[in-house]
Residue, then its C-alpha position, 0 to 999 in steps of 0.5 A: m569511505s562509504s560504499k554505494p548501495d547495491i540497487r536495481f529497479a523492478v517493475i510489477t508486471k502481473i498482479p492477481n485478479d482476485h482479492e487475495g495475494n496482493y492485499a495487506t491490512s491497513e487502517l481507515v479512520i472515520y472522521p465525522n467532521a470531514s464535511e466541514h473540510v471536504a464535501g461528502a468525504n468522511i473516511i481517511v485512508n492512511p491517517p496521518e496519526f496512529d491512535e492506539s486507543m482507536f486501534e484497540d477499539a477496532l480490534v475489539r469490534k473485529g467482525s462487526n458488520t456495522i460502521d457508524l459514520t457519525k462516530k470517530q473510529m478506526v476500521f480495518c481495510l485491505i489495500p493493494v501492496f503493489r500496483l500493475g506497472e509500478i516501478l520499484i527501487i530494490n536493495s540487495y535484500d530484495r526490498t523496496i526503498p524506502d518502505g521495505r516491501k518485498p515483491s517475492k512475498w506476494d502473489v505478484n510478478c516483477e522484472y528487474f532492470d539495471t537502469i531506470e530507463d529500462a524500467v520505465k520502458r517496461a512499465k509503459e508496456v505493462q500498462k498498455 
């Protein structure tokens, strides 16, 4: 017999106004052939495949000021961890389901709710 997981809902009610406290490192892939697929877009956010050799090259280039848009390569960027008004499903370890983010580790405020209806109501208030 399996027991029901202890979950609750949370809403991000405040995020910092600067570029610190709510940003994590992520990868971008420069894809020069993208113009064959989408006009004017050759940078892929959250690439579908992780290329270890491009990651190694990005680590070696760390601190370089130049990005060559004609060469397929990985570069590092900062992305928000949470968005204002975002509704989260939280497990008993205070981590989000399914990706495991933990609001208390970041410079954000969140409020917890027992029902999704209450969380949706609060998210709408926050986003006004």
